[in-house]
One Martini backbone bead per residue (centre of mass of N, CA, C, O) as a GRO file, in nm:
protein
  201
    1MET     BB    1   6.423 -13.839  -8.134
    2SER     BB    2   6.716 -13.892  -8.261
    3THR     BB    3   6.942 -14.193  -8.299
    4GLY     BB    4   7.054 -14.214  -8.571
    5ALA     BB    5   7.192 -14.399  -8.849
    6HIS     BB    6   7.373 -14.591  -8.713
    7ARG     BB    7   7.441 -14.936  -8.685
    8TYR     BB    8   7.541 -15.134  -8.401
    9GLU     BB    9   7.722 -15.423  -8.468
   10VAL     BB   10   7.781 -15.752  -8.370
   11ARG     BB   11   8.038 -15.967  -8.473
   12SER     BB   12   8.161 -16.043  -8.180
   13ARG     BB   13   8.200 -16.273  -7.887
   14VAL     BB   14   8.386 -16.272  -7.568
   15GLU     BB   15   8.416 -16.452  -7.277
   16ARG     BB   16   8.606 -16.374  -6.982
   17TYR     BB   17   8.376 -16.374  -6.756
   18ARG     BB   18   8.201 -16.578  -6.491
   19GLY     BB   19   7.980 -16.525  -6.236
   20ARG     BB   20   7.722 -16.489  -6.008
   21ILE     BB   21   7.634 -16.204  -6.148
   22PHE     BB   22   7.854 -16.155  -6.369
   23GLN     BB   23   7.989 -16.050  -6.694
   24VAL     BB   24   8.274 -16.051  -6.924
   25VAL     BB   25   8.302 -15.883  -7.238
   26THR     BB   26   8.394 -15.895  -7.588
   27ASP     BB   27   8.326 -15.672  -7.858
   28GLU     BB   28   8.263 -15.640  -8.193
   29VAL     BB   29   8.210 -15.322  -8.348
   30THR     BB   30   8.044 -15.134  -8.561
   31MET     BB   31   8.141 -14.836  -8.741
   32PRO     BB   32   8.162 -14.555  -8.867
   33GLY     BB   33   8.283 -14.627  -9.202
   34GLY     BB   34   8.339 -14.966  -9.144
   35SER     BB   35   8.461 -15.018  -8.895
   36THR     BB   36   8.611 -15.166  -8.596
   37ALA     BB   37   8.554 -15.232  -8.235
   38VAL     BB   38   8.656 -15.277  -7.909
   39ARG     BB   39   8.446 -15.400  -7.630
   40ASP     BB   40   8.438 -15.376  -7.286
   41TYR     BB   41   8.202 -15.548  -7.057
   42VAL     BB   42   7.929 -15.557  -6.827
   43GLN     BB   43   7.707 -15.803  -6.745
   44HIS     BB   44   7.378 -15.733  -6.614
   45PRO     BB   45   7.063 -15.800  -6.450
   46GLY     BB   46   6.994 -15.581  -6.265
   47ALA     BB   47   6.797 -15.343  -6.068
   48VAL     BB   48   6.673 -15.215  -5.756
   49SER     BB   49   6.511 -14.921  -5.602
   50VAL     BB   50   6.401 -14.738  -5.292
   51VAL     BB   51   6.174 -14.489  -5.214
   52ALA     BB   52   6.106 -14.451  -4.883
   53LEU     BB   53   5.802 -14.282  -4.774
   54ASP     BB   54   5.665 -14.126  -4.525
   55ASP     BB   55   5.426 -13.931  -4.370
   56ALA     BB   56   5.681 -13.720  -4.282
   57GLY     BB   57   5.888 -13.706  -4.542
   58ARG     BB   58   6.066 -13.959  -4.496
   59VAL     BB   59   6.360 -14.133  -4.572
   60VAL     BB   60   6.506 -14.443  -4.636
   61LEU     BB   61   6.818 -14.526  -4.512
   62ILE     BB   62   7.130 -14.696  -4.571
   63ARG     BB   63   7.425 -14.853  -4.428
   64GLN     BB   64   7.692 -14.996  -4.637
   65TYR     BB   65   7.912 -15.216  -4.731
   66ARG     BB   66   8.158 -15.154  -4.994
   67HIS     BB   67   8.418 -15.310  -5.134
   68PRO     BB   68   8.519 -15.164  -5.394
   69VAL     BB   69   8.529 -14.884  -5.203
   70GLY     BB   70   8.601 -14.942  -4.898
   71GLN     BB   71   8.296 -14.858  -4.779
   72HIS     BB   72   8.046 -14.682  -4.646
   73LEU     BB   73   7.712 -14.632  -4.760
   74TRP     BB   74   7.464 -14.446  -4.873
   75GLU     BB   75   7.128 -14.578  -4.928
   76LEU     BB   76   6.898 -14.753  -5.082
   77PRO     BB   77   6.698 -14.981  -5.102
   78ALA     BB   78   6.828 -15.298  -5.271
   79GLY     BB   79   6.848 -15.504  -5.568
   80LEU     BB   80   6.841 -15.767  -5.768
   81LEU     BB   81   6.767 -15.917  -6.096
   82ASP     BB   82   6.800 -16.265  -6.039
   83VAL     BB   83   6.519 -16.353  -6.117
   84ALA     BB   84   6.362 -16.511  -6.348
   85GLY     BB   85   6.092 -16.304  -6.453
   86GLU     BB   86   6.087 -16.080  -6.260
   87ASP     BB   87   5.923 -15.840  -6.117
   88PRO     BB   88   6.047 -15.537  -6.006
   89ALA     BB   89   5.824 -15.484  -5.809
   90VAL     BB   90   5.868 -15.743  -5.644
   91ALA     BB   91   6.160 -15.686  -5.572
   92ALA     BB   92   6.123 -15.426  -5.420
   93VAL     BB   93   5.948 -15.532  -5.192
   94ARG     BB   94   6.150 -15.740  -5.093
   95GLU     BB   95   6.385 -15.550  -5.020
   96LEU     BB   96   6.234 -15.376  -4.824
   97ALA     BB   97   6.193 -15.601  -4.625
   98GLU     BB   98   6.499 -15.703  -4.597
   99GLU     BB   99   6.630 -15.397  -4.528
  100ALA     BB  100   6.362 -15.230  -4.369
  101ASP     BB  101   6.105 -15.372  -4.256
  102LEU     BB  102   5.891 -15.324  -4.509
  103THR     BB  103   5.579 -15.225  -4.623
  104VAL     BB  104   5.365 -15.153  -4.907
  105GLY     BB  105   5.081 -14.973  -5.055
  106ARG     BB  106   5.264 -14.790  -5.258
  107LEU     BB  107   5.364 -14.799  -5.608
  108ASP     BB  108   5.617 -14.638  -5.805
  109VAL     BB  109   5.780 -14.481  -6.082
  110LEU     BB  110   6.053 -14.266  -6.104
  111VAL     BB  111   6.344 -14.410  -6.229
  112ASP     BB  112   6.594 -14.476  -6.479
  113VAL     BB  113   6.923 -14.625  -6.449
  114HIS     BB  114   7.246 -14.604  -6.594
  115SER     BB  115   7.506 -14.643  -6.396
  116SER     BB  116   7.752 -14.722  -6.632
  117PRO     BB  117   7.772 -14.711  -6.982
  118GLY     BB  118   8.088 -14.746  -7.026
  119PHE     BB  119   8.088 -15.073  -6.877
  120THR     BB  120   7.764 -15.116  -6.837
  121ASN     BB  121   7.415 -15.258  -6.851
  122GLU     BB  122   7.308 -15.153  -6.613
  123LEU     BB  123   6.971 -15.134  -6.461
  124VAL     BB  124   6.792 -14.909  -6.260
  125ARG     BB  125   6.492 -14.917  -6.073
  126VAL     BB  126   6.308 -14.656  -5.932
  127PHE     BB  127   6.105 -14.644  -5.644
  128LEU     BB  128   5.807 -14.551  -5.506
  129ALA     BB  129   5.723 -14.563  -5.143
  130ARG     BB  130   5.409 -14.593  -4.974
  131ASP     BB  131   5.244 -14.680  -4.718
  132LEU     BB  132   5.399 -14.770  -4.455
  133THR     BB  133   5.493 -15.080  -4.291
  134GLU     BB  134   5.576 -15.298  -4.044
  135VAL     BB  135   5.746 -15.578  -3.991
  136PRO     BB  136   5.715 -15.820  -3.815
  137ALA     BB  137   5.954 -15.943  -3.610
  138ASP     BB  138   5.894 -16.266  -3.684
  139ARG     BB  139   5.920 -16.176  -4.023
  140ARG     BB  140   6.210 -16.118  -4.044
  141HIS     BB  141   6.493 -16.078  -4.200
  142HIS     BB  142   6.806 -16.243  -4.213
  143ARG     BB  143   7.108 -16.098  -4.182
  144SER     BB  144   7.407 -16.115  -4.385
  145ASP     BB  145   7.705 -16.003  -4.390
  146GLU     BB  146   7.686 -15.687  -4.489
  147GLU     BB  147   7.379 -15.681  -4.365
  148ALA     BB  148   7.443 -15.716  -4.055
  149ASP     BB  149   7.539 -15.378  -4.025
  150LEU     BB  150   7.296 -15.230  -4.082
  151GLN     BB  151   7.192 -14.897  -4.118
  152ILE     BB  152   6.885 -14.726  -4.018
  153VAL     BB  153   6.717 -14.446  -4.157
  154ARG     BB  154   6.535 -14.128  -4.115
  155VAL     BB  155   6.504 -13.872  -4.364
  156ALA     BB  156   6.460 -13.580  -4.495
  157LEU     BB  157   6.443 -13.532  -4.809
  158ASP     BB  158   6.598 -13.269  -4.830
  159GLU     BB  159   6.844 -13.374  -4.667
  160ALA     BB  160   6.916 -13.604  -4.867
  161VAL     BB  161   6.969 -13.405  -5.109
  162GLY     BB  162   7.200 -13.256  -4.961
  163MET     BB  163   7.384 -13.493  -4.931
  164ALA     BB  164   7.417 -13.542  -5.237
  165LEU     BB  165   7.531 -13.248  -5.314
  166ALA     BB  166   7.777 -13.290  -5.083
  167GLY     BB  167   7.883 -13.607  -5.109
  168GLU     BB  168   7.746 -13.814  -4.897
  169ILE     BB  169   7.603 -13.928  -5.167
  170THR     BB  170   7.719 -14.176  -5.437
  171ASN     BB  171   7.491 -14.335  -5.526
  172ALA     BB  172   7.343 -14.318  -5.815
  173ALA     BB  173   7.046 -14.419  -5.767
  174THR     BB  174   7.012 -14.249  -5.510
  175VAL     BB  175   7.046 -13.974  -5.631
  176ALA     BB  176   6.824 -14.003  -5.849
  177GLY     BB  177   6.589 -14.073  -5.657
  178LEU     BB  178   6.590 -13.821  -5.472
  179LEU     BB  179   6.548 -13.609  -5.706
  180ALA     BB  180   6.287 -13.744  -5.822
  181ALA     BB  181   6.121 -13.710  -5.556
  182ALA     BB  182   6.136 -13.410  -5.521
  183HIS     BB  183   6.013 -13.337  -5.799
  184ALA     BB  184   5.743 -13.490  -5.757
  185ARG     BB  185   5.645 -13.348  -5.504
  186ASP     BB  186   5.658 -13.049  -5.633
  187ARG     BB  187   5.424 -13.194  -5.851
  188GLY     BB  188   5.222 -13.363  -5.692
  189TRP     BB  189   5.275 -13.663  -5.810
  190THR     BB  190   5.316 -13.617  -6.110
  191GLY     BB  191   5.414 -13.856  -6.361
  192LEU     BB  192   5.399 -14.121  -6.259
  193ARG     BB  193   5.462 -14.455  -6.290
  194ARG     BB  194   5.378 -14.764  -6.329
  195PRO     BB  195   5.504 -15.062  -6.193
  196GLY     BB  196   5.453 -15.217  -6.499
  197THR     BB  197   5.640 -15.079  -6.658
  198PRO     BB  198   5.849 -15.100  -6.898
  199LEU     BB  199   6.154 -15.134  -6.963
  200PRO     BB  200   6.411 -15.023  -7.108
  201ARG     BB  201   6.566 -15.077  -7.455
   0.00000   0.00000   0.00000
């Protein structure tokens, strides 16, 4: 597939804000025809999300408060890639244990999602986790802040897909992960990528 002839080069960059998780920058970028344009965007470390599917074909969903939208959202277990050099698969296993009290016997890559490429470079890798077991009660992660009131449910995969299509699930990586999982299941789990597959560049 052609990627186009023009090379978009960054002439200059100004950091507008630096926070604990992300930065906001302004880039001056070369455009076709020789002009330049200014683009503001959020630099993000990336994230992982996990479709945890049990032996009964149910997916684990969590309901968590998300302050930017001011409401609780149904989502997949997920977390930031904020540890330098950490393998995304390792992060996915950690987040599944911390948010859903589960360990995984088999992990595959389902889909990679640029969450909103018009304003951020955030990339979310969505994994499929199977062969699930419960984390022993005395080894479970202590949840705080918004995670303190997490609601954890298991829903049939097709029901979860229906929730997404009905607008009851709006988290982008969750919608993509559920649709990808249903598609992979319908194809007999063929075409899945190995957990160590490099992230798109």
